[in-house]
C-alpha positions in Angstrom: 37.8 6.2 12.3 39.3 2.7 11.8 40.3 1.4 8.8 40.3 -2.5 7.6 43.5 -3.9 7.4 45.5 -4.2 3.9 45.6 -8.0 3.4 48.3 -7.7 0.6 51.2 -8.0 2.5 50.0 -10.7 4.5 49.0 -12.8 1.5 53.1 -12.4 0.2 53.6 -13.3 3.4 51.5 -16.8 3.1 53.4 -17.5 -0.4 56.8 -17.7 1.3 55.5 -19.8 4.3 56.6 -22.4 2.3 59.9 -21.3 1.9 60.2 -20.9 5.5 59.2 -24.0 6.3 61.3 -25.8 4.7 64.3 -23.7 6.5 63.2 -25.0 9.6 64.0 -28.8 8.2 67.4 -27.3 7.3 70.2 -27.1 10.6 70.8 -23.6 11.4 73.5 -22.4 10.7 75.2 -19.4 12.7 76.3 -16.6 10.4 80.0 -15.1 10.0 81.0 -12.8 12.6 84.6 -12.2 14.0 84.7 -12.8 17.5 88.2 -11.9 18.2 86.8 -8.3 16.5 83.7 -8.3 17.9 84.1 -8.0 22.1 81.8 -7.2 24.8 80.8 -4.7 26.2 80.2 -3.2 23.2 79.6 -6.1 20.4 78.6 -9.8 20.5 78.1 -12.0 18.0 74.8 -14.0 17.3 75.3 -17.1 19.0 73.3 -20.1 21.1 75.6 -19.8 24.0 76.2 -17.8 27.1 78.6 -14.8 26.6 82.1 -15.0 27.7 82.3 -18.7 27.9 80.2 -18.9 31.0 78.5 -21.9 31.7 74.5 -22.6 31.9 74.2 -23.6 34.7 76.2 -20.8 36.3 74.3 -17.9 35.2 71.1 -16.5 35.6 68.2 -17.4 33.7 66.7 -14.2 32.6 63.0 -13.4 31.5 62.2 -10.9 29.3 58.0 -10.2 29.9 56.9 -7.4 27.5 53.6 -6.0 27.0 53.1 -4.0 23.7 50.3 -1.2 22.9 48.4 1.3 25.2 48.2 1.3 29.2 45.0 2.2 29.9 43.0 2.3 32.9 40.6 -1.0 31.9 44.0 -2.3 32.2 45.4 -2.0 35.6 43.3 -4.5 37.6 44.8 -7.1 35.4 48.1 -5.5 36.0 48.1 -5.4 39.8 47.7 -9.5 40.0 50.5 -9.8 37.7 52.8 -7.4 39.6 51.6 -8.6 42.7 54.2 -8.8 45.6 56.4 -11.0 43.1 60.3 -11.1 43.6 63.5 -11.6 42.2 65.7 -13.6 44.1 68.1 -10.5 45.3 64.6 -9.2 46.9 63.9 -6.4 44.5 60.3 -6.7 42.4 60.4 -8.2 39.0 60.5 -6.2 36.3 59.1 -5.9 32.6 59.0 -4.0 29.6 56.1 -2.0 28.2 56.2 -0.8 24.3 53.7 1.7 24.9 51.5 3.1 22.1 50.0 6.4 22.3 46.3 6.0 21.8 44.5 5.1 24.9 47.4 5.7 27.1 47.4 7.2 30.7 50.3 8.5 30.9 50.1 8.7 34.8 50.1 5.0 34.9 53.0 5.0 32.6 54.5 7.4 35.2 53.5 4.7 38.2 54.5 1.4 36.3 58.4 3.2 35.7 58.8 4.4 39.3 57.8 0.1 40.5 61.3 -0.9 38.2 59.5 -1.0 34.7 60.6 -0.3 31.5 59.0 1.8 29.3 59.4 1.6 25.2 58.0 3.0 21.8 56.0 1.5 20.1 54.8 4.4 17.9 52.6 7.1 18.3 49.9 6.0 15.6 50.0 2.3 15.7 48.4 2.6 12.7 45.9 -0.2 11.7 47.0 -0.5 7.8 50.2 -2.9 7.5 51.7 -1.6 4.5 52.0 1.8 6.2 54.7 0.7 8.4 56.6 -1.2 5.5 57.9 2.7 4.9 61.8 2.4 4.6 62.5 6.0 4.8 64.4 7.6 7.9 62.5 10.3 8.8 59.2 8.4 8.9 60.6 5.9 11.8 62.4 9.1 13.5 58.8 10.4 13.3 56.4 7.7 14.8 59.7 6.4 16.9 60.7 9.6 17.9 57.5 11.7 18.6 56.6 9.0 21.1 59.4 9.0 23.1 59.2 13.1 23.5 55.4 12.2 24.3 56.2 9.4 26.9 58.8 11.5 27.9 56.7 14.9 28.5 53.4 13.6 30.0 54.8 10.8 32.4 58.2 12.9 33.3 59.9 9.0 32.2 63.8 11.0 31.5 64.2 10.5 27.9 67.7 8.3 28.4 65.6 6.0 30.3 63.3 5.1 27.4 66.1 2.7 25.2 64.1 0.4 23.3 61.9 0.3 20.6 59.4 -2.6 18.3 57.8 -2.2 15.7 53.6 -2.3 15.2 52.4 -5.5 14.2 56.6 -6.8 14.0 57.0 -5.1 10.2 60.0 -2.6 10.2 61.8 -0.8 7.4 64.9 -3.0 8.2 67.5 -0.5 7.8 65.9 2.8 8.0 64.0 1.5 10.8 67.9 0.5 13.0 69.4 3.9 11.7 66.5 5.9 12.7 66.5 4.1 16.1 70.5 4.5 16.5 70.4 8.2 15.3 67.5 9.4 18.3 69.8 7.8 20.6 68.1 4.2 21.3 70.2 1.6 22.4 68.0 -2.1 21.3 64.9 -3.4 18.9 62.5 -6.1 19.4 60.6 -6.0 16.5 62.8 -8.8 14.5 61.2 -12.5 14.9 63.0 -15.7 15.0 61.6 -19.1 13.9 65.2 -21.0 12.8 67.1 -20.5 15.7 64.5 -20.9 18.1 65.4 -24.4 19.6 68.6 -23.7 20.9 67.4 -20.3 21.6 69.6 -17.4 20.4 70.9 -15.0 22.8 70.4 -11.0 22.3 73.2 -9.7 19.8 74.5 -6.5 18.2 74.1 -5.8 14.4 77.8 -5.1 13.8 77.7 -7.7 11.7 73.9 -7.0 10.8 70.6 -8.6 11.0 72.0 -12.2 11.3 69.1 -14.6 12.2 66.5 -15.5 9.4 64.3 -13.1 8.2 60.5 -13.5 9.0 59.1 -10.2 8.4 61.0 -8.2 5.6 62.5 -6.3 4.8 65.3 -7.2 8.0 68.1 -4.9 6.6 71.4 -5.7 4.7 73.8 -3.1 6.6 75.6 -2.7 9.9 74.8 -0.9 13.1 77.6 -1.1 15.4 76.7 -1.1 18.6 73.0 -1.5 18.3 71.4 -4.2 19.9 68.8 -6.5 18.2 66.8 -8.5 20.7 65.2 -11.1 18.5 61.4 -12.6 19.3 62.4 -16.0 19.4 59.3 -17.6 18.3 57.2 -19.9 21.1 55.1 -23.3 20.4 52.0 -24.6 21.8 53.6 -27.8 22.3 55.8 -30.1 20.5 55.2 -30.3 16.5 52.4 -27.8 17.8 51.9 -23.9 16.7 54.5 -21.7 16.4 54.2 -17.9 17.2 56.4 -14.8 17.7 53.5 -13.1 20.3 52.5 -15.6 23.6 48.9 -14.7 23.5 48.6 -16.0 19.7 49.7 -20.1 20.0 46.7 -21.5 21.8 43.2 -20.8 20.6 41.5 -18.4 23.4 38.0 -19.5 24.3 38.1 -22.5 25.8 41.3 -22.9 27.8 42.3 -24.0 31.3 44.2 -23.4 33.7 46.7 -26.1 33.2 46.8 -25.7 29.6 47.8 -22.2 29.7 50.3 -23.0 32.6 51.9 -26.6 30.8 52.3 -23.8 27.5 54.6 -21.6 29.0 56.6 -24.2 31.2 57.2 -26.1 27.6 58.7 -23.1 26.5 60.4 -22.1 29.3 62.5 -26.0 29.8 63.7 -25.2 26.4 66.0 -22.2 27.2 67.3 -24.1 30.5 69.3 -25.9 27.4 71.5 -22.5 26.9 69.8 -19.8 29.5 69.1 -17.8 26.3 66.5 -14.8 27.9 63.2 -16.2 28.0 61.2 -13.8 26.1 57.3 -13.8 27.0 56.1 -11.2 24.3 52.5 -10.2 24.3 49.2 -8.2 24.5 47.1 -7.8 27.7 43.9 -8.1 26.0 44.1 -12.3 25.9 45.0 -12.1 29.8 42.0 -9.3 30.4 39.6 -11.6 28.2 39.5 -15.0 29.5 40.1 -15.3 33.4 41.9 -19.2 32.5 44.6 -17.1 31.2 45.7 -15.0 34.0 45.1 -17.6 36.5 47.3 -20.2 34.7 49.9 -16.8 33.5 50.1 -16.2 37.4 50.6 -19.5 38.4 53.5 -19.8 36.1 55.3 -16.4 37.6 54.4 -18.1 40.9 56.6 -21.1 39.8 59.6 -18.5 38.0 59.4 -16.3 41.6 60.1 -19.9 43.6 63.4 -20.5 41.4 66.4 -19.1 43.0 68.5 -18.8 39.3 65.5 -16.8 37.9 65.3 -13.1 37.2 62.3 -11.1 35.8 63.7 -8.1 34.3 63.3 -5.5 32.0 65.2 -6.2 28.5 67.5 -3.2 29.1 68.6 -4.8 32.4 68.9 -7.6 30.7 71.4 -6.1 27.8 73.3 -4.7 30.8 73.7 -8.1 31.9 74.7 -9.5 28.8 77.5 -6.7 28.2 79.2 -7.2 31.6 78.4 -10.9 32.2 78.5 -12.6 35.9 78.2 -16.1 37.6 75.1 -16.0 40.2 77.9 -16.7 42.7 79.5 -13.4 41.5 75.9 -11.3 41.7 75.7 -12.3 45.8 78.1 -9.6 45.9 77.6 -7.5 43.1 74.1 -7.7 42.3 73.2 -5.7 38.2 69.6 -6.4 39.3 70.3 -4.5 42.4 66.8 -2.2 43.2 69.0 0.1 45.9 67.4 3.2 46.2 70.1 5.9 45.8 70.6 4.0 42.3 67.0 4.1 41.1 65.6 7.1 39.5 61.8 8.3 40.2 59.7 10.6 38.0 57.7 12.8 39.2 54.1 13.3 38.8 53.5 16.5 40.7 50.2 17.8 38.7 48.4 14.6 37.7 45.0 15.5 35.4 43.0 14.3 33.0 42.7 16.1 29.8 39.4 16.0 27.3 39.1 16.7 23.4 36.2 17.4 21.7 38.1 17.0 18.4 41.4 15.6 17.3 43.7 15.1 14.8 43.0 11.6 14.4 39.9 12.3 14.4 36.9 12.4 17.3 37.0 13.0 20.7 40.2 11.7 22.7 41.3 11.8 26.7 44.6 11.6 28.2 46.3 10.9 31.5 48.4 13.0 32.1 51.4 14.3 34.8 51.9 18.2 33.5 49.4 20.8 32.1 47.1 20.0 29.6 48.4 21.0 25.9 45.8 22.8 23.8 45.8 19.9 21.5 45.9 16.0 21.7 49.5 15.0 20.9 49.8 13.3 17.8 52.9 13.2 15.0 53.5 17.1 14.7 55.2 18.1 18.0 53.9 21.0 19.8 55.3 22.8 23.4 52.6 22.3 26.3 49.9 24.5 27.1 50.1 26.2 30.7 46.3 26.7 30.4 44.3 23.2 30.0 42.1 23.3 28.0 39.7 20.9 29.6 40.9 18.5 32.7 39.9 17.1 36.0 42.6 17.2 38.5 43.0 13.9 40.2 44.4 13.0 43.5 48.0 13.1 43.9 47.7 10.0 46.1 49.7 7.2 43.8 47.3 4.7 41.4 49.0 2.0 43.3 47.0 2.5 46.3 43.8 1.5 45.4 43.1 -1.8 42.9 41.4 0.1 40.1 42.3 4.2 38.9 39.4 6.4 39.5 39.5 8.6 37.1 37.1 8.5 34.3 39.1 7.4 31.4 38.2 5.1 28.5 39.1 3.4 25.2 40.1 4.7 22.6 38.6 3.7 19.2 41.9 2.5 17.9 42.8 0.2 21.4 39.1 -0.9 21.4 39.8 -2.2 17.4 43.3 -3.6 17.6 42.8 -7.0 19.2 40.4 -7.2 16.5 42.6 -6.7 13.5 45.4 -8.9 15.4 42.8 -11.7 15.7 41.9 -11.4 11.5 45.6 -11.6 10.8 46.6 -14.3 12.3 43.5 -15.7 11.4 44.3 -15.6 7.9 48.0 -16.9 8.9 46.7 -19.3 10.8 45.6 -21.7 7.8 49.8 -21.5 6.6 50.5 -22.6 10.5 52.1 -18.8 10.9 51.5 -16.6 13.9 53.8 -13.7 13.6 51.9 -10.6 15.3 
């Protein structure tokens, strides 16, 4: 059953709005980090400048396009239009990062998205619609929510464990150091949950937490400890226009309902041009809902993607590939010989999906009926926080064709949205509406 969001933590954020607003009027100051000791490839200080002293005009402009939440069949036609046949300057397909939560996810699609060159990351199992739930500062709590989802992704989509490197917390609410300690203990490489408003112009680059979280703390707690070698990919804020609304998620800046294609295109262009000052990775962090629900948003976004792919210095890549470039930065000229964004088949690990099927459950731990697309035999119970082994005797399944989903524009499996997936946009809209009163959009 859907539970209403507790607005107390949100009200606390509102009370801090004036203080944060004041900080925007101050000159940002990069905190102390000893760059003589913090050196690549394993350590990087927070900075607005390209790594290794490279010049802005000689390096690629990386673009990180990410989507949060479940991957379900009803979204597939929209994703197909976004993927299209778009390629980077080296001829390889563009790549994105998907922060996947469990409910409503078809793991056969997760498998397909991964095999197309996209990155799959953890976004917790439950994604509970209780803001206070995510303020937990227990390491074990975060190891369970983040780690169990990693195992579920690996088990039912066959995405290799060592390829699931990233994490984003629901509602961007981490437990601070507890979250980062848990993620490191799980063998993860980066977190992309922390917004930054103070360092949006010029935007900062991803950095390691060897000196802690050194940018502004928009959604506390952000942590006071160091986490050597662990990457912070800040969600540098976007802006609807000059002096317009500020947001961490791209779908929160513009008022939906009457948008035009040109308005959406101009919005993305306005923010993209700001990144050309330093060529820090341009992050477009969003939910698929606003693109599915409004045709003008899809058309405007696709128009922007077509513009990006027309530029010979722009690479749309998954976050983990961007981090690899940052660890070993090179110029565009050198990339002509040794391109780190290569799609050489010999260097790409494909995940099999030999027994695709849909699992049905009359009841589940979260409550009610559930269904789940899987690449392996169905488990006895609908997977949840408690780890259970995969059953070799499916409970109730519908085998599906082994023909890749990508051969048809829409997946043919009888999949439906979960209650959580249906309610999630409403929760996000409700919270955003309240924060808008104070000019802050953080979801």
